[in-house]
C-alpha positions as CSV (number, residue, x, y, z in Angstrom):
1,M,24.8,-5.5,5.2
2,F,24.3,-8.9,6.4
3,V,22.9,-10.6,9.2
4,T,24.9,-11.8,12.1
5,H,22.4,-13.9,14.1
6,L,18.8,-15.1,13.7
7,S,16.1,-15.9,16.4
8,L,13.0,-17.5,15.8
9,A,10.0,-18.4,18.1
10,D,6.9,-20.3,16.7
11,F,8.1,-19.4,13.3
12,R,6.9,-22.1,10.8
13,S,8.1,-25.3,12.1
14,Y,10.4,-23.8,14.8
15,P,9.3,-23.8,18.5
16,L,12.5,-22.0,19.2
17,A,15.7,-21.5,17.0
18,E,19.2,-19.6,17.5
19,V,21.1,-19.4,14.4
20,P,24.8,-17.6,14.3
21,L,25.5,-16.1,11.1
22,E,28.6,-14.5,9.4
23,A,29.4,-12.6,6.4
24,G,30.2,-14.7,3.1
25,V,28.5,-18.1,2.1
26,T,26.4,-19.9,4.7
27,V,24.7,-23.1,3.3
28,F,21.7,-25.2,4.8
29,T,21.1,-28.6,3.9
30,G,19.0,-31.4,4.5
31,A,16.1,-33.4,3.1
32,N,13.1,-31.8,1.9
33,G,10.4,-30.7,4.4
34,Q,13.2,-30.7,7.5
35,G,12.9,-26.6,7.6
36,K,15.6,-25.1,5.6
37,T,13.8,-22.6,3.7
38,N,11.7,-21.6,6.9
39,L,15.0,-20.1,8.1
40,V,15.6,-18.1,4.7
41,E,12.0,-17.1,4.5
42,A,12.2,-15.6,8.3
43,V,15.0,-13.7,7.0
44,E,13.0,-12.4,3.9
45,F,10.2,-11.5,6.1
46,L,12.1,-9.0,8.1
47,A,13.5,-7.4,5.0
48,T,10.1,-7.3,3.0
49,L,7.1,-8.1,5.6
50,G,6.2,-10.7,2.9
51,S,6.9,-14.3,1.9
52,H,7.7,-15.6,-1.6
53,R,5.8,-18.8,-0.8
54,V,2.4,-17.8,0.6
55,A,0.4,-14.7,0.4
56,A,-1.6,-15.0,4.2
57,E,0.6,-14.7,7.3
58,A,-1.4,-17.5,9.2
59,P,0.7,-20.2,7.7
60,L,4.2,-18.4,9.2
61,V,2.8,-19.1,12.8
62,R,3.5,-22.5,14.2
63,A,0.4,-24.7,14.5
64,G,-1.2,-24.4,17.7
65,A,0.7,-21.1,18.4
66,P,-1.0,-17.6,18.9
67,R,2.0,-15.9,17.5
68,A,5.1,-15.9,16.2
69,L,8.6,-14.2,16.4
70,V,11.4,-13.2,14.5
71,R,14.5,-11.1,15.0
72,A,17.8,-10.7,13.5
73,R,20.7,-8.6,14.3
74,V,22.2,-6.9,11.4
75,Q,25.5,-5.5,10.7
76,A,25.8,-2.4,8.5
77,G,29.0,-4.0,6.4
78,L,32.3,-5.6,6.5
79,D,34.1,-2.4,7.3
80,D,31.1,-1.0,9.6
81,A,30.7,-2.6,12.7
82,R,27.0,-0.6,13.6
83,S,24.5,-3.0,14.2
84,L,20.6,-3.0,14.4
85,L,18.4,-5.6,16.3
86,L,15.3,-6.1,14.0
87,E,11.8,-7.9,15.7
88,I,8.4,-8.4,14.2
89,E,5.8,-10.3,15.9
90,I,3.6,-12.1,13.9
91,I,-0.3,-12.2,14.9
92,P,-2.8,-13.8,12.6
93,G,-6.1,-12.0,12.8
94,R,-4.3,-8.8,14.2
95,A,-1.8,-6.1,13.4
96,N,1.7,-7.2,13.4
97,K,4.1,-5.5,15.9
98,A,7.8,-4.5,15.2
99,A,10.8,-2.9,17.2
100,L,14.1,-1.7,16.1
101,N,17.0,-1.9,18.6
102,R,13.8,-3.1,21.1
103,S,11.8,0.4,20.6
104,P,8.4,-0.3,19.3
105,L,7.5,0.9,15.9
106,R,4.4,2.8,15.0
107,R,3.9,0.4,12.0
108,P,5.5,-2.6,10.8
109,R,6.3,-0.9,7.4
110,D,8.6,1.3,9.4
111,L,11.1,-1.4,9.7
112,L,11.5,-1.4,5.9
113,G,15.1,-0.6,4.6
114,A,16.8,-1.5,7.7
115,L,17.8,-5.1,5.9
116,R,17.6,-5.4,2.2
117,V,17.4,-9.2,0.7
118,V,17.4,-10.4,-2.7
119,L,15.9,-14.0,-2.9
120,F,15.6,-16.4,-5.6
121,S,13.5,-19.5,-5.4
122,P,11.9,-22.0,-7.6
123,E,8.4,-19.7,-7.3
124,D,10.5,-17.1,-9.4
125,L,9.7,-19.0,-12.6
126,A,5.9,-17.4,-12.2
127,I,7.7,-14.0,-13.0
128,V,8.5,-15.5,-16.5
129,K,5.6,-17.7,-17.4
130,G,2.9,-16.2,-14.8
131,D,0.3,-13.7,-14.9
132,P,1.2,-9.8,-15.2
133,S,0.6,-9.5,-11.7
134,E,3.6,-11.7,-10.8
135,R,5.7,-9.1,-13.0
136,R,4.0,-6.2,-11.1
137,R,4.9,-7.8,-7.8
138,F,8.6,-8.3,-8.9
139,L,8.9,-4.5,-9.9
140,D,7.2,-3.2,-6.9
141,D,9.1,-5.3,-4.4
142,L,12.0,-3.7,-6.0
143,L,10.8,-0.2,-5.7
144,V,10.4,-0.7,-2.1
145,A,13.9,-2.0,-1.4
146,R,15.3,0.9,-3.1
147,W,12.8,3.6,-1.7
148,P,11.2,2.4,1.4
149,R,8.8,4.9,1.6
150,L,7.1,3.6,-1.6
151,A,5.6,0.9,0.5
152,G,3.4,3.7,2.0
153,V,2.4,4.8,-1.6
154,R,1.6,1.5,-2.7
155,A,-0.7,0.8,0.5
156,D,-2.5,4.3,-0.3
157,Y,-2.8,3.3,-4.0
158,D,-4.6,0.2,-3.1
159,R,-7.0,1.8,-0.6
160,V,-8.2,4.0,-3.0
161,L,-8.4,1.4,-5.6
162,K,-10.6,-0.8,-3.5
163,Q,-12.8,2.2,-2.5
164,R,-13.1,3.4,-6.0
165,S,-13.6,-0.1,-7.4
166,T,-16.5,-0.5,-4.8
167,L,-18.0,2.6,-6.2
168,L,-18.2,1.6,-9.7
169,K,-19.2,-1.7,-8.7
170,S,-22.4,-0.2,-7.2
171,L,-22.9,1.7,-10.3
172,S,-22.7,-1.2,-12.6
173,G,-25.9,-2.1,-14.4
174,R,-27.7,0.9,-13.4
175,G,-27.5,3.1,-16.5
176,P,-26.3,6.9,-17.0
177,R,-28.9,8.3,-14.7
178,A,-27.3,6.4,-11.5
179,V,-24.3,9.1,-12.0
180,T,-25.6,11.9,-10.1
181,D,-23.7,14.9,-9.5
182,D,-22.7,13.7,-6.0
183,V,-21.7,10.5,-7.6
184,A,-19.8,12.3,-10.2
185,A,-17.9,14.6,-7.8
186,T,-16.9,11.6,-5.6
187,L,-15.6,9.8,-8.9
188,E,-13.8,12.8,-9.4
189,V,-11.9,13.0,-5.9
190,W,-11.1,9.2,-6.3
191,D,-9.8,9.9,-9.9
192,G,-7.4,12.5,-8.5
193,Q,-5.9,10.3,-5.6
194,L,-5.9,7.2,-7.8
195,A,-4.2,9.4,-10.4
196,A,-1.5,10.8,-8.1
197,F,-0.7,7.7,-6.4
198,G,-0.6,5.7,-9.7
199,A,1.6,8.1,-11.2
200,E,4.3,8.1,-8.4
201,I,4.3,3.9,-8.8
202,V,4.5,4.2,-12.5
203,A,7.0,6.7,-12.8
204,A,9.3,4.8,-10.5
205,R,8.8,1.6,-12.1
206,L,9.5,2.9,-15.4
207,T,12.9,4.3,-13.9
208,T,13.8,1.7,-12.1
209,L,13.3,-0.8,-15.4
210,A,15.5,1.6,-17.6
211,Q,18.0,1.1,-14.9
212,L,17.4,-2.6,-14.8
213,R,17.9,-3.5,-18.2
214,P,21.6,-3.1,-18.7
215,H,22.2,-5.5,-15.5
216,L,19.6,-7.9,-17.0
217,V,21.5,-8.2,-20.2
218,D,24.8,-8.6,-18.4
219,A,23.1,-11.2,-15.8
220,Y,21.8,-13.1,-18.7
221,A,24.8,-13.4,-20.7
222,G,26.9,-14.4,-17.6
223,I,24.3,-17.3,-16.6
224,A,22.9,-18.7,-19.9
225,P,25.2,-20.9,-22.5
226,T,23.7,-19.2,-25.4
227,N,23.9,-15.4,-27.0
228,N,20.3,-14.5,-26.3
229,L,20.0,-10.8,-25.4
230,A,17.6,-10.6,-22.5
231,G,15.1,-7.6,-22.5
232,A,12.3,-6.1,-20.6
233,A,9.8,-3.4,-21.7
234,Y,6.8,-1.8,-19.7
235,R,3.3,-2.2,-21.4
236,S,0.8,0.2,-19.7
237,S,-2.9,0.2,-19.7
238,A,-3.1,3.9,-20.1
239,V,0.3,5.3,-20.8
240,P,1.3,5.5,-24.3
241,D,4.9,4.2,-25.1
242,A,5.9,7.5,-26.1
243,L,5.7,9.0,-22.5
244,V,6.7,5.9,-21.2
245,E,10.0,6.6,-23.2
246,R,10.2,10.0,-22.2
247,V,9.9,9.2,-18.4
248,E,12.7,6.4,-18.8
249,S,14.8,8.8,-20.2
250,G,14.3,11.3,-17.6
251,D,12.5,14.0,-20.0
252,A,9.0,13.4,-18.5
253,A,8.0,13.2,-14.8
254,V,5.0,12.3,-12.2
255,P,2.8,15.0,-13.0
256,D,2.9,14.0,-17.0
257,V,1.9,10.5,-16.0
258,V,-0.9,12.1,-13.5
259,G,-2.3,13.9,-16.5
260,Q,-2.2,11.1,-18.6
261,L,-4.1,8.6,-16.1
262,L,-6.5,11.6,-15.6
263,A,-7.6,11.5,-19.2
264,A,-7.6,8.0,-19.4
265,M,-10.1,7.6,-16.5
266,R,-12.3,10.4,-18.3
267,E,-12.3,8.5,-21.2
268,R,-13.1,5.1,-20.3
269,R,-15.5,6.3,-17.4
270,G,-18.5,5.0,-19.3
271,E,-16.6,1.6,-20.0
272,E,-15.8,1.3,-16.3
273,I,-19.2,2.4,-15.1
274,A,-20.7,-0.4,-16.9
275,R,-18.1,-3.1,-16.1
276,G,-17.8,-1.8,-12.6
277,L,-14.1,-2.5,-12.4
278,C,-11.3,0.3,-12.5
279,L,-9.5,-0.3,-16.0
280,V,-7.0,2.3,-15.6
281,G,-3.8,2.5,-13.4
282,P,-0.5,0.3,-12.5
283,H,-2.7,-2.5,-11.4
284,R,-3.4,-3.1,-15.1
285,D,0.0,-2.8,-16.4
286,D,2.5,-5.4,-17.6
287,V,6.2,-6.2,-18.3
288,T,7.1,-7.9,-21.6
289,L,10.3,-10.1,-21.1
290,T,12.1,-11.1,-24.3
291,L,15.0,-13.2,-25.1
292,G,16.3,-11.6,-28.6
293,D,12.9,-10.8,-30.7
294,L,10.6,-13.2,-29.2
295,P,8.7,-13.0,-25.7
296,T,10.1,-15.4,-23.0
297,K,6.5,-16.1,-22.1
298,G,5.5,-19.0,-24.2
299,Y,8.5,-19.5,-26.5
300,A,11.7,-19.8,-23.7
301,S,12.5,-23.7,-23.0
302,H,12.6,-24.1,-19.1
303,G,16.2,-23.5,-19.2
304,E,16.0,-20.4,-20.6
305,S,13.1,-19.4,-18.4
306,W,14.8,-20.4,-15.3
307,S,17.8,-18.2,-16.7
308,S,15.6,-15.4,-17.3
309,A,14.0,-15.6,-13.9
310,L,17.5,-15.7,-12.1
311,A,18.7,-12.7,-14.5
312,L,16.1,-10.9,-13.2
313,R,17.1,-11.5,-9.8
314,L,20.7,-11.0,-10.2
315,A,20.1,-7.6,-12.1
316,S,17.8,-6.5,-9.0
317,F,20.9,-7.7,-6.7
318,H,23.6,-5.4,-8.8
319,L,20.9,-2.7,-9.2
320,L,20.9,-2.3,-5.3
321,R,24.5,-2.5,-5.5
322,A,24.8,0.2,-7.8
323,D,22.6,2.2,-5.3
324,G,25.0,1.7,-2.5
325,I,23.3,-0.7,-0.8
326,E,24.8,-4.3,-0.4
327,P,21.7,-6.6,0.2
328,V,21.8,-10.2,1.3
329,L,21.5,-12.6,-1.3
330,V,19.4,-15.8,-0.7
331,L,19.3,-19.0,-3.1
332,D,16.6,-21.0,-2.0
333,D,16.8,-24.6,-3.6
334,V,18.3,-23.1,-6.9
335,F,21.0,-25.1,-7.5
336,A,19.1,-28.6,-7.8
337,E,17.0,-27.1,-10.8
338,L,20.2,-25.9,-12.9
339,D,22.9,-27.9,-15.1
340,E,26.5,-27.9,-14.0
341,T,27.3,-25.1,-16.7
342,R,24.6,-22.8,-14.9
343,R,25.8,-23.8,-11.5
344,D,29.1,-23.0,-12.1
345,R,28.3,-19.5,-13.9
346,L,26.0,-18.6,-11.2
347,A,28.5,-19.4,-8.5
348,D,31.1,-17.1,-10.4
349,M,28.4,-14.2,-9.9
350,V,27.6,-14.6,-6.6
351,A,31.2,-15.5,-4.8
352,D,31.7,-11.8,-3.7
353,A,28.5,-10.9,-2.3
354,E,28.7,-9.7,1.2
355,Q,26.4,-12.5,2.5
356,V,25.0,-15.4,0.7
357,L,22.3,-17.8,2.0
358,I,21.7,-21.0,0.4
359,T,19.4,-23.7,0.8
360,A,20.2,-27.2,-0.9
361,A,19.1,-30.6,-0.5
362,V,22.0,-32.2,-1.7
363,A,25.3,-30.5,-0.3
364,A,27.0,-31.8,-3.6
365,D,24.7,-29.6,-5.8
366,V,26.5,-26.5,-4.5
367,P,29.6,-25.7,-6.5
368,A,32.9,-25.8,-4.6
369,R,33.3,-22.2,-5.4
370,L,30.6,-21.3,-2.8
371,A,32.4,-23.2,0.0
372,G,31.6,-21.7,3.3
373,R,30.0,-22.1,6.7
374,R,27.5,-25.2,6.4
375,F,24.5,-26.1,8.5
376,A,22.4,-29.4,8.5
377,V,18.9,-28.9,9.1
378,Q,16.7,-31.7,10.3
379,A,13.3,-31.9,12.0
380,S,13.8,-28.1,12.6
381,S,17.3,-28.5,14.3
382,V,20.1,-26.7,12.9
383,V,23.5,-28.0,13.8
384,L,26.6,-26.1,12.8
385,L,28.6,-28.9,11.1
386,D,32.1,-27.7,11.8
387,A,31.5,-26.9,15.4
388,D,31.2,-29.4,18.2
389,T,29.3,-27.0,20.7
390,P,25.6,-25.9,19.7
391,P,25.5,-22.2,18.8
392,V,24.9,-19.8,21.7
393,P,22.5,-17.0,21.8
394,P,23.7,-12.9,21.4
395,D,24.0,-11.5,24.4
396,D,21.0,-9.0,23.6
397,G,18.7,-11.9,24.6
398,D,17.1,-15.0,22.9
399,V,13.6,-15.5,21.8
400,T,12.5,-17.4,25.0
401,A,11.4,-14.4,27.2
402,A,9.3,-13.1,24.1
403,R,7.1,-16.2,24.0
């Protein structure tokens, strides 16, 4: 799949923008702070309903504007002319609105799956060097890209986790007498729901991680000028390694994980009440990344850490391809951080992607292998460098009418 047109209204620094796109490589160049990343961030938001730059949505709306609109037309493939029109209206402080082919959707997350994007940016170093939450987010975003319905499972898990945590916090410091029969029954209900949703997430993570590993090994070997073997192992707060291995191999499934999570909750109930925290579940898990026999975090050099983060994204790209999905590949300000060897190796690995969107402050940083359409971005103005006329909005209408 690939994006054929991107329209923005009051998104980030853009009052209005109409950007025609094609399959193959597109490079956006310009000085820092001119709006390059805002363009690819808009594509990312349509695909994931999130941003790699901010957790809140308010910064996505241009200062002084009440809302932002992002719209893109997406073609199914090089040999498949079918297309979809994706729209999302970002309204700070209120529920966002989404539409598919101009038909309103009940929930924005119903848009997930219509466009798949794999994005690599400097922020991805946090996957390697940051807290466990960064690695969990990486893995969970990949789950949703593979199976969009898991966005609903994640939302249900977060809802139950919040409610169960509130109950545990209210019991904290009150002693065993606070756990009346009614409270115990309520906890049992939350335990069951948390285990059910959590087990589905854990099982999907384990399946995905097992299938990701060979792609990770190949991607790291293809990028890094060393012979280190890249690895990734799941570390669970409640599921023993033996069961982890069985789920990864297909010898165990969601019901086995449910039982293990419930047993762990019963075992640690006293501790959870005393601390007022949920100590069991996928929100407490981590992924250990390794190079050779050593953990990447704390041992890898800066170049090795960059290569590891990039290899994780490339592995995700190839895993989605193996699923029969051709995602849009976004490289946001990546080449400036890589030495010449890694630049050339990366270019070789992504040149055959159906669509690659690249941002770069300096055009010379992008390898010649990735020559394609080039846009100059300055003060949120996007100009096609090899054209004498400005971009023309698509026939299905521009964003002006939606403002």
